[in-house]
Structures are given as C-alpha cells and as structure tokens.
C-alpha positions in Angstrom: 79.2 63.9 102.5 80.7 64.2 105.9 83.0 61.6 107.4 82.8 62.8 110.9 80.9 65.3 113.1 82.4 67.0 116.1 81.2 69.9 118.3 83.3 73.0 118.6 83.7 72.2 122.3 85.2 68.8 121.5 87.6 70.2 119.0 88.5 73.0 121.4 89.5 70.5 124.0 91.6 68.6 121.5 93.6 71.7 120.4 93.8 73.3 123.8 92.0 76.5 122.7 88.9 78.4 123.9 85.5 78.5 122.4 83.4 81.5 121.8 79.7 81.4 120.8 77.9 78.1 120.7 80.3 75.3 121.7 77.6 72.7 120.9 77.6 73.7 117.3 78.7 70.7 115.2 81.0 70.8 112.1 81.7 68.0 109.7 84.4 69.4 107.5 87.5 71.7 107.6 88.5 74.2 104.9 91.3 76.8 104.5 90.1 78.1 101.1 87.6 80.9 101.0 86.9 80.4 97.3 85.1 77.1 97.2 83.8 74.1 99.1 83.0 76.1 102.3 79.6 75.0 103.6 77.5 76.1 106.6 78.8 73.1 108.7 82.4 73.7 107.6 85.0 74.8 110.2 86.9 77.5 108.3 90.5 77.5 109.6 91.9 81.0 109.1 95.6 80.6 108.4 98.0 83.4 108.2 100.8 83.2 105.7 103.3 85.6 104.1 100.8 86.7 101.4 97.4 85.4 102.5 95.5 85.8 105.7 92.4 83.8 106.1 91.2 86.2 108.8 90.5 88.8 106.1 87.7 86.6 104.7 85.8 85.8 107.9 83.1 88.5 107.5 82.4 87.6 103.9 82.2 83.9 104.7 79.9 84.5 107.6 77.7 86.5 105.3 77.6 83.5 102.9 76.5 81.2 105.7 79.6 79.8 107.3 79.0 79.4 111.0 82.2 78.2 112.6 85.8 79.5 112.5 89.2 78.6 113.8 91.2 81.8 114.5 94.3 83.2 116.1 94.0 84.9 119.4 95.3 88.1 117.8 92.3 88.1 115.5 89.7 87.1 118.0 87.9 90.4 117.4 87.1 89.3 113.9 84.7 86.6 115.2 82.7 88.7 117.6 79.2 87.4 117.7 80.1 84.2 115.8 81.0 80.6 116.7 84.7 80.1 116.9 87.6 78.3 118.4 90.3 80.8 119.4 93.9 79.5 119.6 97.4 81.0 119.8 98.3 79.6 116.3 95.6 78.3 113.9 98.2 76.3 111.9 99.4 74.5 114.9 95.8 73.9 116.0 94.8 72.5 112.6 97.7 70.0 112.9 96.8 69.1 116.4 93.2 68.5 115.4 94.2 66.2 112.6 96.6 64.3 114.9 93.8 63.9 117.5 91.4 62.7 114.7 94.1 60.2 113.5 94.2 58.7 116.9 90.7 57.3 116.5 91.7 54.8 113.8 93.5 51.5 114.0 94.0 50.6 110.4 97.2 50.3 108.2 98.4 53.7 107.3 101.0 54.1 104.5 103.1 57.2 104.8 105.0 58.2 101.6 107.9 60.6 101.3 110.8 61.3 99.1 111.9 64.0 96.5 110.1 62.6 93.5 107.4 60.1 92.7 105.3 60.5 95.9 102.1 61.2 94.1 102.6 58.6 91.5 103.4 55.8 94.0 100.3 56.9 96.0 98.0 56.8 93.0 99.4 53.6 91.7 98.9 51.9 95.0 95.4 53.1 95.0 94.9 51.8 91.5 96.2 48.4 92.5 94.4 48.1 95.9 91.1 50.0 95.7 89.0 47.0 94.6 89.8 45.1 97.8 90.3 48.0 100.3 88.3 51.1 101.1 91.1 53.6 100.8 91.4 57.2 102.0 94.3 59.0 100.4 95.8 62.5 100.0 94.0 64.4 97.3 96.3 65.4 94.5 99.7 66.4 95.9 98.4 67.5 99.4 101.7 66.7 101.2 102.5 70.0 102.9 102.2 71.3 106.5 98.6 72.2 105.5 97.8 69.5 103.0 98.7 66.6 105.3 96.2 67.5 108.1 93.5 68.2 105.6 94.1 64.8 104.1 94.2 63.0 107.4 90.9 64.6 108.4 89.2 62.7 105.6 89.7 59.4 107.6 86.3 57.7 108.3 85.2 54.5 110.1 84.5 52.7 106.8 88.1 53.0 105.6 90.4 49.9 105.8 93.6 51.5 104.4 95.0 55.0 104.4 97.8 56.4 102.0 99.2 59.8 102.8 102.0 61.8 101.2 104.4 64.0 103.2 106.7 66.6 101.7 109.1 69.0 103.4 111.4 71.8 102.4 113.1 72.6 105.7 114.6 70.6 108.5 112.2 70.1 111.4 109.0 69.9 109.4 108.8 66.2 109.2 108.5 65.8 112.9 105.2 67.6 112.8 103.9 65.5 109.9 104.9 62.3 111.6 102.7 63.1 114.6 99.7 63.7 112.2 100.1 60.7 109.9 101.7 58.1 112.3 102.3 55.6 109.5 102.4 51.9 110.2 104.1 51.4 106.9 106.7 53.8 105.6 107.5 54.2 101.9 110.5 56.1 100.6 110.6 57.2 97.0 113.5 58.7 95.1 115.7 61.1 97.1 116.8 63.8 94.7 117.2 67.6 94.9 113.6 68.6 94.2 112.3 71.2 96.6 115.2 70.7 99.0 116.7 74.2 99.3 116.6 74.0 103.0 118.9 70.9 103.1 121.9 72.1 101.0 123.4 69.5 98.8 123.7 66.6 101.3 121.6 63.7 100.1 122.2 61.8 103.4 120.8 64.8 105.3 117.8 64.8 103.1 117.1 61.1 103.5 117.7 61.3 107.3 115.2 64.1 107.7 112.6 62.4 105.6 113.0 59.1 107.5 111.7 60.9 110.6 108.3 60.1 109.2 109.0 56.4 109.8 110.0 56.8 113.5 107.2 54.5 114.7 106.4 52.6 111.5 106.4 48.8 111.6 108.1 48.5 108.2 110.0 50.9 105.8 109.9 50.0 102.1 111.4 51.4 98.9 112.5 50.0 95.5 115.6 48.7 97.2 113.4 46.3 99.2 113.5 44.1 96.1 116.8 42.7 94.9 116.4 43.3 91.2 118.5 40.8 89.1 117.5 41.9 85.6 115.4 44.4 83.7 114.7 44.1 80.0 112.5 46.3 77.8 110.1 45.2 75.1 107.6 47.3 73.2 107.4 50.1 75.8 107.1 47.6 78.7 109.7 46.4 81.2 110.2 42.8 82.3 111.7 42.7 85.8 113.2 39.7 87.7 113.8 40.2 91.4 114.1 38.3 94.7 112.3 39.1 97.9 112.6 37.1 101.2 114.5 34.4 99.3 111.9 33.9 96.6 112.4 34.8 92.9 109.6 36.7 91.1 109.0 38.0 87.5 107.0 41.2 87.0 105.9 43.0 83.9 105.1 46.8 84.0 103.6 48.8 81.1 106.3 51.4 81.2 110.0 51.5 80.3 111.3 54.8 81.5 113.6 54.8 84.6 111.3 56.8 86.8 108.3 54.6 86.2 110.3 51.5 86.8 111.5 52.9 90.1 108.0 53.8 91.2 106.6 50.5 90.1 109.3 48.6 92.1 108.3 50.6 95.2 104.6 49.6 94.7 105.5 46.0 94.2 107.5 46.1 97.5 104.4 47.5 99.3 102.1 44.9 97.8 104.4 42.0 98.7 104.6 43.3 102.2 100.7 43.4 102.3 100.7 39.8 101.4 99.6 40.0 97.8 100.9 37.2 95.4 103.1 37.8 92.4 100.2 36.7 90.1 97.9 39.3 91.8 100.5 42.0 91.5 101.1 41.3 87.8 97.4 41.5 87.1 97.2 44.9 88.8 100.5 46.2 87.2 99.0 45.6 83.8 96.2 48.0 84.5 98.3 50.9 85.7 97.6 54.2 83.9 99.5 57.5 83.9 98.6 59.6 86.9 98.2 62.8 85.0 94.8 61.6 83.8 93.5 63.3 87.0 92.2 66.9 87.1 93.6 67.9 83.7 92.0 71.2 82.5 91.5 71.9 78.8 89.2 73.9 76.5 86.0 72.2 75.3 83.5 73.0 72.6 80.9 75.8 72.9 83.2 77.9 75.1 83.4 75.4 77.9 86.3 74.4 80.1 86.7 70.7 80.7 88.2 69.2 83.9 89.2 65.6 83.1 89.0 63.4 86.1 88.0 60.3 84.2 90.5 58.2 86.1 88.6 57.1 89.2 85.6 57.8 91.4 85.4 57.4 95.2 84.0 59.6 97.9 87.1 61.6 98.9 88.3 62.2 95.4 84.8 63.4 94.4 84.8 66.0 97.1 88.2 67.2 96.1 87.2 67.3 92.5 84.0 69.3 93.3 86.1 71.8 95.3 88.5 72.1 92.4 85.6 72.6 90.0 84.3 75.5 92.1 87.7 77.2 92.3 88.2 76.8 88.6 84.7 78.1 87.7 85.3 81.7 89.1 81.5 82.3 89.0 80.8 80.5 85.7 78.2 77.7 85.6 79.3 74.4 87.0 78.3 71.1 85.3 79.2 67.7 86.5 79.3 64.5 84.4 79.2 61.7 86.9 79.1 57.9 86.7 77.8 55.3 89.2 80.2 54.8 92.1 81.7 51.4 91.7 82.7 49.2 94.6 81.9 51.8 97.2 81.2 49.8 100.3 78.4 52.2 101.5 74.7 51.9 101.9 73.6 52.8 98.4 70.7 55.1 99.2 72.8 57.0 101.8 75.7 57.3 99.4 73.7 58.8 96.5 71.8 61.0 98.9 75.1 62.4 100.1 76.3 62.9 96.6 73.1 64.9 95.7 73.6 67.0 98.8 77.3 67.7 98.0 76.4 68.8 94.5 73.7 71.1 95.7 75.8 72.6 98.5 78.7 73.3 96.1 76.5 75.2 93.7 76.6 72.7 90.8 74.2 74.0 88.2 73.6 70.8 86.2 74.3 67.1 86.6 74.7 64.7 83.7 74.4 61.2 85.2 75.7 58.0 83.6 74.9 54.5 84.9 72.0 52.4 86.1 72.5 53.1 89.8 72.3 56.9 89.4 69.1 56.4 87.4 67.7 54.2 90.1 68.1 57.1 92.5 66.9 59.8 90.2 64.4 61.1 92.7 67.4 62.5 94.7 68.6 64.7 92.0 67.2 68.0 90.4 64.5 67.6 87.7 66.8 69.0 85.0 69.3 66.2 85.5 69.9 64.1 82.4 70.3 60.4 82.9 72.1 58.0 80.4 72.6 54.3 80.8 76.2 54.4 79.4 78.7 56.6 77.7 77.5 55.6 74.2 74.1 56.9 75.0 75.5 60.2 76.3 77.6 60.7 73.2 74.6 60.3 71.0 73.2 63.6 72.6 74.2 67.2 72.3 74.7 67.5 76.1 77.4 70.2 75.8 75.3 72.5 73.7 72.9 73.4 76.5 75.7 74.6 78.8 77.8 77.1 76.7 80.6 78.7 78.7 80.3 76.4 81.6 83.1 74.6 83.5 82.5 70.9 83.1 83.9 68.3 85.6 84.0 64.8 83.9 84.3 62.4 86.9 83.8 58.7 86.5 84.8 55.3 87.6 87.5 53.8 85.3 85.2 51.0 84.1 82.8 53.6 82.5 85.5 54.8 80.0 84.8 58.5 80.5 88.0 59.4 78.6 85.8 58.9 75.5 83.7 61.8 76.7 86.8 64.0 77.0 88.0 62.9 73.6 84.7 63.9 72.0 84.1 67.2 73.8 87.5 68.7 73.9 88.0 71.6 71.5 91.3 70.3 70.2 91.9 66.7 69.4 95.4 67.1 68.0 97.5 64.5 69.8 100.3 66.9 70.5 99.8 68.6 73.8 101.6 71.1 76.0 101.1 70.1 79.7 101.4 73.1 82.1 101.9 72.4 85.8 100.2 75.2 87.6 101.6 74.1 90.9 105.1 74.4 89.6 104.4 77.9 88.4 103.1 78.8 91.9 106.3 77.3 93.4 108.4 79.5 91.1 106.3 82.6 91.9 106.8 82.0 95.6 110.6 81.6 95.0 110.8 85.1 93.6 108.4 86.6 96.2 110.7 85.1 98.9 113.6 87.0 97.3 112.1 90.4 97.7 111.6 92.5 100.8 108.2 92.7 102.6 106.1 95.4 100.9 107.7 95.0 97.5 104.9 94.2 95.0 104.9 91.7 92.2 103.8 92.0 88.5 103.4 88.7 86.7 104.0 88.9 83.0 101.3 87.0 81.0 102.0 88.5 77.6 102.4 86.5 74.4 99.7 84.0 75.5 101.4 83.6 78.9 104.8 82.7 77.3 102.9 80.0 75.5 101.2 78.6 78.6 97.9 80.3 78.1 97.3 83.7 79.7 93.9 83.0 81.2 94.7 80.1 83.4 97.9 81.8 84.6 95.9 85.0 85.3 93.4 83.0 87.4 96.3 81.5 89.3 98.0 84.8 89.9 94.7 86.5 90.9 94.2 83.9 93.6 97.9 84.2 94.7 97.3 87.9 95.3 99.9 89.1 92.7 99.5 92.9 92.5 99.6 93.4 88.7 99.4 91.5 85.4 101.5 92.6 82.5 100.4 92.2 78.9 101.9 93.4 75.6 98.8 94.6 73.8 95.3 95.8 74.8 93.7 92.8 73.1 95.4 90.5 75.6 94.0 92.5 78.5 90.6 92.6 77.0 90.6 88.8 76.7 91.4 88.5 80.4 88.7 91.0 81.4 86.0 89.2 79.3 86.8 86.0 81.2 86.4 87.5 84.6 89.9 88.7 85.6 89.5 91.7 87.8 93.1 92.5 89.1 95.1 95.5 87.7 96.5 94.9 84.2 99.2 97.0 82.6 99.4 97.2 78.8 103.1 97.6 77.8 103.3 98.1 74.1 102.7 101.0 71.8 99.9 99.8 69.6 97.5 102.8 69.3 94.3 102.0 71.2 91.4 104.3 71.9 91.6 105.5 75.5 87.9 104.9 75.8 88.5 101.2 75.1 91.1 101.1 77.8 88.7 102.8 80.2 85.9 100.4 79.4 88.0 97.4 80.2 89.9 99.1 83.1 93.3 98.6 81.4 96.3 100.8 82.4 98.6 101.7 79.6 102.2 102.8 79.4 103.0 106.3 78.2 106.4 106.6 76.6 106.5 109.8 74.6 104.9 113.2 74.4 102.1 112.0 72.0 101.0 109.1 74.3 101.3 111.2 77.4 99.2 114.1 76.0 96.5 111.6 74.8 96.3 110.2 78.3 96.0 113.8 79.7 93.2 114.6 77.3 91.4 111.3 78.2 91.7 112.1 81.9 90.0 115.5 81.3 87.2 113.8 79.4 86.6 110.8 81.8 86.4 111.4 85.5 87.5 107.9 86.4 90.1 107.4 83.7 92.5 104.6 84.4 96.0 105.6 85.7 99.0 105.4 83.4 102.5 104.0 83.7 105.4 106.3 82.8 108.1 104.5 80.8 111.7 105.7 81.0 114.4 104.7 78.6 117.6 104.1 80.6 119.5 102.2 77.9 117.3 99.7 76.1 116.5 102.4 73.5 113.2 100.7 72.6 110.5 102.8 74.2 110.4 105.5 76.8 111.6 109.0 77.7 115.4 109.4 77.7 117.1 111.6 80.3 117.7 114.5 77.9 113.9 114.7 77.4 113.3 115.0 81.1 112.8 118.8 81.2 110.0 118.6 78.6 108.5 115.6 80.3 108.4 117.5 83.6 106.7 120.5 82.0 104.0 118.3 80.5 103.4 116.6 83.8 102.9 120.0 85.5 100.0 120.4 83.1 98.6 116.8 83.6 95.3 117.9 85.1 93.5 114.9 86.7 95.8 112.3 85.2 97.2 109.8 87.7 100.5 108.1 87.3 100.4 104.7 88.9 104.0 103.8 88.3 107.4 104.8 86.8 109.2 102.0 85.1 112.2 101.1 82.9 113.8 98.0 81.4 117.2 96.5 82.4 119.1 95.6 79.3 121.5 93.0 80.5 120.7 92.2 84.1 121.8 88.5 83.7 125.2 89.3 82.2 128.1 89.9 84.7 130.2 91.5 81.9 127.5 94.3 81.6 127.2 95.0 85.3 128.7 98.5 85.0 126.1 99.4 82.4 123.3 98.0 84.6 124.5 100.1 87.6 124.4 103.1 85.3 120.8 102.3 84.3 119.7 102.0 87.9 121.4 105.3 88.7 119.7 107.1 85.8 116.3 105.7 86.6 116.6 106.8 90.2 117.6 110.4 89.1 114.7 110.6 86.7 112.1 109.0 88.9 113.0 111.3 91.8 112.6 114.4 89.6 109.2 113.1 88.4 108.0 112.5 91.9 108.8 116.1 92.9 106.7 117.4 90.1 103.8 115.0 90.8 103.8 115.7 94.5 103.5 112.0 95.3 105.6 108.9 94.7 104.2 106.4 92.2 105.4 102.8 92.2 108.9 102.3 90.8 109.7 99.1 89.0 112.7 98.0 86.9 113.8 94.5 87.8 112.9 91.6 85.6 113.4 87.9 86.4 117.2 88.1 86.3 117.1 91.5 88.0 115.2 90.0 90.9 118.0 87.5 91.4 121.0 89.7 90.7 120.1 93.3 91.5 118.3 93.7 94.8 119.0 97.4 94.7 116.7 97.5 91.6 113.7 95.9 93.4 112.3 99.3 94.3 108.5 99.1 94.9 107.6 96.3 92.5 109.3 93.6 90.4 108.3 92.1 87.1 108.7 88.3 86.9 108.3 86.6 83.5 110.4 83.7 82.2 111.3 82.7 85.8 107.7 81.7 86.4 108.3 79.0 83.8 111.4 77.6 85.5 114.2 79.5 83.7 116.4 81.5 86.1 119.1 84.0 85.6 121.8 81.3 85.8 122.1 77.6 86.4 122.2 78.0 90.2 118.9 79.8 90.3 117.3 77.5 87.7 118.1 74.6 90.0 115.9 76.1 92.6 112.9 76.5 90.2 110.6 73.8 88.9 110.1 73.1 85.2 106.5 73.9 84.3 105.9 72.6 80.8 106.0 69.3 78.9 105.6 69.2 75.2 104.7 65.7 74.0 103.3 63.9 71.0 102.3 60.3 70.3 104.2 58.0 67.8 101.9 57.8 64.7 103.8 55.1 62.8 107.0 53.0 62.8 108.9 52.0 59.7 111.8 49.8 59.1 114.3 51.3 56.6 117.7 50.2 55.3 120.8 51.7 53.7 120.2 54.1 50.8 116.6 54.9 51.6 115.8 58.5 52.5 113.5 60.3 54.9 111.5 63.5 54.4 111.5 66.4 51.9 114.5 66.8 49.5 115.8 63.4 50.7 117.8 65.1 53.4 117.6 62.2 55.8 119.8 59.4 54.4 119.6 56.0 56.0 122.8 54.0 56.8 122.3 50.4 58.0 119.0 49.0 59.3 117.1 51.7 61.1 113.7 52.1 62.8 112.0 55.4 62.1 109.1 56.9 64.0 106.7 59.5 62.5 105.4 62.1 65.0 102.5 64.4 64.5 104.3 67.6 65.3 105.9 70.0 62.9 106.9 73.6 62.4 103.3 74.7 62.3 103.1 73.4 65.9 106.3 75.3 66.9 108.9 72.6 66.3 111.5 74.7 64.5 113.0 73.6 61.2 116.3 74.4 62.7 116.0 71.1 64.7 116.0 69.0 61.5 118.7 66.7 60.2 120.0 65.5 63.6 120.3 68.9 65.3 117.3 68.2 67.5 116.0 65.2 69.3 113.0 63.9 71.2 112.9 61.6 74.2 111.2 58.3 74.1 111.3 55.9 77.1 114.0 58.1 78.5 116.3 57.8 75.5 117.2 60.3 72.9 115.8 59.9 69.4 117.4 62.3 66.9 115.3 64.0 64.3 116.1 62.7 60.9 115.5 64.7 57.7 113.7 68.0 57.6 111.0 69.0 60.0 107.7 69.1 58.0 104.8 71.5 58.6 102.8 69.0 60.5 105.1 66.1 61.2 108.7 65.1 61.8 110.5 61.8 61.8 112.9 60.5 64.4 115.4 57.6 64.6 114.2 55.2 67.3 116.7 52.4 66.5 117.4 50.5 69.7 114.5 52.0 71.6 111.7 49.7 72.6 108.6 51.7 71.6 105.2 51.3 70.0 102.6 53.3 68.1 100.8 55.6 70.5 103.7 55.9 72.9 104.6 59.4 73.9 107.6 61.2 72.6 108.7 64.2 74.6 110.2 67.3 73.0 110.9 68.7 76.5 109.9 67.7 80.0 111.2 67.8 83.5 114.3 65.7 82.9 115.2 67.5 79.7 113.7 71.0 79.9 113.0 73.6 77.3 116.5 75.1 77.8 118.0 72.1 76.0 115.8 72.6 73.0 116.8 76.3 72.9 120.4 75.4 73.1 120.0 73.0 70.1 118.3 75.8 68.2 120.9 78.4 69.1 118.3 80.6 70.7 116.6 81.4 74.1 113.8 79.6 75.9 111.5 82.6 75.3 111.4 81.9 71.5 110.8 78.2 72.0 107.9 78.7 74.3 106.2 81.5 72.5 106.5 79.7 69.2 104.3 76.8 70.3 101.2 77.1 68.1 97.8 77.6 69.7 96.6 74.6 67.7 98.6 72.5 70.2 96.3 71.5 73.0 97.0 73.1 76.4 96.4 70.8 79.4 96.7 72.1 82.9 97.6 69.9 85.9 98.6 70.6 89.5 101.7 68.7 90.5 
C-alpha cells in the first residue's frame, strides 16, 4: 500500500549520495527494522547506533528478497552486487530524503512538541478531525530523529492534513526535525522534565529549544491560547468556560484530571484556529477516548496473544499495526481481524486490493473480515478468509479456536465496536489491570547502558515474572535490544522463555536442584555455588559433549550463596579437575551498593571479588566474564562494572536514589474501575470487623482489587490510597481478598471510572513507602490474575 514511488537515482540526487547497481530500481517504502515489514520494494536504511548496526543484516535481508539499501560509505562493501545508495551518513541521508519528500506537499502541517502529552494531543486531534480531513500522522510515539523522517515519508497526495510529533533530548536536535516537518501550525504541549537530561533544570531553555520547531510556522498554539475563566467538575467530566479572540465559549470534556484538561484545551485551541465552531468542537470532545486503546498487547484464549487496536482504522495506522504484529509474532502465526475502512477517500477497489497485498506481503496467515465492503471484495482475499457482516455475527463463531498460539491483531474502525471482540477473546476479563509501558523500559535500559563503558555487557533480570511485568514480553524486548544475557531465578522460568521462542543466553541463579540434562535440553546456564553443584556440573560436562557453561558464584559478604574466600583453595583444586567444563562467568552480589553508610563494606567486597576472580582465572587459563554490579552498583560503583552488569529494578524506573530515579521513566500503572458508589453517614461502618467507621456524610467507592490481587492488607484503614481524577482517595476499612473500599467524598467520579493504585504521577515507590517496604515487594506481589496489558509510550 505504497504512498509514493521513487527510483534510487532520484533519491540519490535528493540526498547527495552515489548509486550502485540499478539506479532505475524503484522503491515505495523505507524501513530501518530488519524484523518486520521489509518488502522487496522497501529501501532498507542501514542505521548505525551504539548497540545496533543495520549493516549487519544486509546479507540476510537480501537473501529474503530485499533489493534496495541505503548504506554508509564505510560499509559500501556489504552491498557489492546489490542495488544501493551510498552516503557518508545514512541517518543524515534518511532525514534529507524525508525533508525533500515533505517539500512536495502544500497542505496544513501540525507540528507538536513538548515534554508530556504530545501523543495524546496528536491522537485526540485525529479523533476530532478525521471525519472531515484525510490525515497522515506519526504512528504511535514516532517523534525521534529516526521516527520523524519515517512519519513524514508517509505523506501522500490524497492527504489534506498532517500531524507530526517531535521529541528531543539534547540541544541542537530540533533544528534537524524542523527541516523535516516544516510545520505550518505549531503546537506546544506541557513543558516538564521528562526526557530532558540534556537541558539541565532550566525550563526556559527547554521551551526555547523546543520552539525551534516553530521557526517558520504561521501560528503557534497551546493551552494558553485560550483564556480560561472557570473549570468545574461533574461526574468525571469537566466544564470549561474560556474566551478566545474576544468571544466567550463553554466546552465540556469527558475527563477531569489535570493532564487531560490541559491536553483538551490544546486541542480546542487548534480546532478554533482551523475555523471549527464551538458546537462542532463540543460534539467531537464528547467522543474522545483514551489513547491507550491503541496497540495494547494481552493474552487471549487458546494460547493466543491479542493486539488491541480497536480504536481506529486508516491506511497509515494499518501499515504500522501490521508491522507491529510481525515484530510481536516472532515467527508465530499472524491473524488479522479487520473491519471495513470507513471514510477512506480512496477508490474502493484499489484500496482493498492494496490491503490484500499488504496482508500477503507481511506474511499474515489468516484474515477474519468484518463488514459488507470487505465481503463485496472477497475475491481479493485468500480462500480461507472468513467473512462476517458485523461483530455480533463474528462473536457467534469459534474463530479463535482454529488459530491456537497465534498472534491476533484486532484492528477496526471505531464504529464497528471491535472492543467487544477484545472483551470476549481476552484470557482475563478481570477489570483490574497492570499496564506496562515497554517503551519506558527500553528508555531505562538505555539509560543504564549509557552509564557503562563500551564493551561492558548487560544482563537484564526477568526473574519473578519479570518483577511482576511478565517475563516473556520483557524477554522479547531485551532480545531485540541485543541485551547479552537474561537472568532468571529458577529453571522453570527459563524453560518458559525457551518454549516461547527466546533464544538468547539465560542464566539460572537459584539453587533449586535441577537435572543437568534438563538444563542442557533447554540451553540454560546455571550458577554453581558450592562443591556439590560444581562437581555435578563437571560430571555432566563429561557426559554431554555440548554441555552448557556454568557461572561461578562467589560469596563476598551477602552470605546467601557462593564460595567464600576461605574455600578458595579447595575450589581451585576442583577447577583443576574440571575436564571439559566451561565457566562462562564469575559473579558475586553487592550487599549494600545503594547505601553510602556501607561504602567501606562495598569496597571490601569489590576487593575480595577481584582477588578471588583473578586466582580462578589463573587456574582456568582464560578469563570468564566478571559481573557484580546490580542496578544501584551501576550508578554508584563504576569500578564494579567489570565485564558485565546486571540491571533489575532500574528497568522499572526505580533508581539508586532520587536523582537517578528522576532520569528514569515509570513503567507500570496499576488501575481498577469503580464498581459501586454508596452514600453513608455517621455511625455506619465499612468492611470486615467494622474497622472503617464513618463520620459525617461520606461517599464510598468499592473497587474490584484486594489482597489476592496484590493490594496489601497493610494499606487498609487509611494507610494507603488510590488516585481518582488526580485526587487521593484513602482506603477505608480493611482490604478484602477481592475488593477494597475508598473514600471519594468531594471527588467527582462515576461507576466505571478508573482508580489508580500507582501510575506516572504517583509511582509505585509511594505505595511501597505507605507499606513500609520496598518497590520490589509491591511489584512482585501483583497476582497473575491481574491482566497484564502492554503498550509502547
């Protein structure tokens, strides 16, 4: 479903490069991702980063049928005999190509930047305007130096409006993005401290740099473009009175939290600038839906994985969703549930033919079609496609049964109500859910990788169900991000990852006795920590020619597992008799790396580890990997980085101290809907043993979350709280097994509205503090009956 077609010679001229091979060869798409969505007519841009180099995948992609590449001059040899554009810097060339392509269009282009709310404002503007405009927009949160050019390259002649995000982390970056987007309308969202490490703490500097995007814009808008005179809440909505250009307006938005009000005001300003009336705006505001309905990943029935994109359907978002499907599938069957495309503005036969081609090219195994227009064009689709007139008809079938273990993309126009399919097919329907932001986890991983020297490896800890986040999805992310090792606690955790296709090295850390043959069969590498486990590993290595290597655990002060220094002579003697056993690494645990008062002890640990590891290396005749630093050790003890570091809780936004935590992104949101509201008065009680005593007239909300979900009983009786519409609602009475009650007096809320146990503004560390514990316990206590939902940004 291409939107343009250029010859390699044409692109070469635009980016000032040189062409090799067939300059007349035409391409109609650009990709930087070797995992999915790369077609024969795709121009694969080989970008070189600190941990990824696209040039490494050229031969394999050529074998798979890709026939055009954009490469650096230093790597020109990798495209010998192929069609390619050779340039000094492929990143710069990609940006120049996008800027050249942008120059072909004379339509309104909205450029959005800010610290928070960019994606929400973009998606809400799309929701409000897409019925009247043919809109091209950034997929997801594509707002980086790479994401922006890929977004702009989606512009096509039929588009009447473009909406692009721009995000930066260092001074000087916005100038490049401005040349690519060239917005005619600038939109500035909230300027906070998110992702702004490169700007220090100066908000004026941040805003000044971001406003570079608007250098040539005809207008610059934000929430301050409206003069708000009053805001009042009612039943989870907000009534706003404001003036604009001397006129007074009243608006009603279906949200009451501060962030949503701010983002809605920004959208209102844009729509007024575009000439929409207040009545039109209010009609569209009433239909706004939460943005996180897009590309949410969750477990479905019959071993399936569901990707919920039931929010909208247009050409560009379908292409992005199909590429996301392929990356998520990791070789599993791909199934697409698709509705008719509403209000598309294309020739219908051409549109559905292009959809059929896109599904076939991206390796979709099965299509489930919903709607009369897809049925009318059934001849375009494979014979095994199932057609249904509407969602009710689909739900009367057992469509999921015939695709066990598949990854299922549910992608439909809003009017078809595809959320009902998700509700029926998801494995867990418990309204309480833990939302995990994989993009935030990637950000945190990169924060720690930027803190270590080149050549130091990284082990990502995914034990304890990935600290509550779900080990499998995290493992897939880390495998793509080229993390060197995964760390699990028990063999069962590693086996689960292997059976779902994870191939990267996995270290098993804990002492549960496991048959070495089982470890060998699943290619799991175990710790050895005493003479018994070491001799078992030596015996297994004699029995199995390709036995997995082991990791030698030293006890330098934790006194939990490992060889202490006084046992070193015996350990060295045993290692001299090791036969064919291979030692992959030597490791130890820091006891108090985050506590300055214990720094002398930590220095002693590092010194003891160094002495022991050196002695072991002399006996082995080679140097295994050394690793000792945990999350806090990475931040505070660079001398303990050695050959590899292990990052755990830091991946989830919890740093060694407040300063480091501020540089990380919170990754999880635990939320639950209000089930019931009650009006109670003085003398009445709430919950078991009548521990919640009412004084005065109070409104009490019941929430479907209890200690069986991981909400600790320690939070009862006012110790803990949840957040509703941005306001604290204390827990009243005891926390029950499956429910709790909170006091929402004075909070405008309604049944079905979400209550947040923790989220970005009030992270898990606050809950841990209320409980008198650490974030580890809070996260790992969240029951697996709580639905995990994965989003990106």
